[in-house]
Every structure is written in C-alpha cells, then in structure tokens.
C-alpha positions, -999 to +999 in steps of 0.1 A: +020-090+155+016-057+132+017-028+148+019+005+121+001+008+091+006+028+062-020+041+038-020+056+008-056+072-009-046+074-052-071+088-081-068+082-118-066+111-140-094+108-167-086+077-186-056+065-167-082+042-142-072+003-157-038+017-156-038+023-123-054-012-119-028-024-141-001-009-120-013-018-080-017-047-093+017-053-108+025-040-071+018-076-059+051-090-073+076-062-062+062-064-022+060-102-029+097-096-021+096-077+009+101-101+036+094-070+066+058-060+048+036-088+061+002-076+049-005-054+015-040-045+000-042-027-032-078-020-031-109+004-054-128+024-038-153+030-071-147+038-112-111+059-104-106+058-062-077+033-054-055+030-018-025+011-008-030-006+027-002-022+052+003-033+078+042-038+096+057-050+132+077-026+132+091+012+119+119-003+102+099-025+084+076+004+075+105+028+064+122-005+044+092+000+023+090+032+024+121+038+004+112+001-016+105-007-051+069+003-054+075+036-036+100+043-062+074+029-087+047+044-072+062+081-070+081+076-111+044+074-125+030+096-109+022+126-132+011+100-152-014+084-136-023+102-103-048+131-108-042+138-066-010+140-047+006+114-031-005+116+008+015+092+028-008+089+058+011+065+085-014+050+113-008+030+146-026-009+150-048-006+174-065-040+167-061-069+143-081-106+138-057-128+119-061-164+099-061-186+124-030-194+139-012-162+126-015-149+163-035-111+172-028-078+188-046-059+211 
C-alpha cells in the first residue's frame, strides 16, 4: 500500500516546453528501474506547466527515489529547462483507489 508521496511542480523556460515534455517522457525509462517507486506520473497542466507525482510504500523508497537517476537528471538540467526553483513537496497519502486486485488504503 502506498503511504507517502512526492510532488514536484515544474515551469518550463520560454521555448523549452517541448524539451521538458520530452525529458519527462524519457524519465519513465529511468523510473521503471526503481522497484520501490510503484506509482509515478509526469503531467502537463498547460503549455509550460508540468509536474511529477509519485507515491511510495515507505520513506526508504521515497528517499531512494529522491536520490536516484531521475532526480539527478532533473537537477543536472534544471538551469537549462526550468524557470522555477525545483521544490519538492512531501506528503502523506490518506486514501487511494487502485485498480481491482492491487489493494487500497484508507
């Protein structure tokens, strides 16, 4: 059951919107190698507004992800791609609905 999460809002620099979209799409390959990251979304809210949303079973999985390849790549390209400071927002999952057979928490 997922109990913890991470939310990162990202704002693309002017002219870098599609580069950010490509970066986030490509990051899926990296996060697929993380067994302790069962839920990961890269989303787009508008032309230049993006976010990453993840959920984890425990703090160890979240910490491993925050020190992993996706985070390293994000920080390495931050100055090139993003107009905002990258802020990580940690949260507790209060309830979740998962596809049937995958469990749920409340």
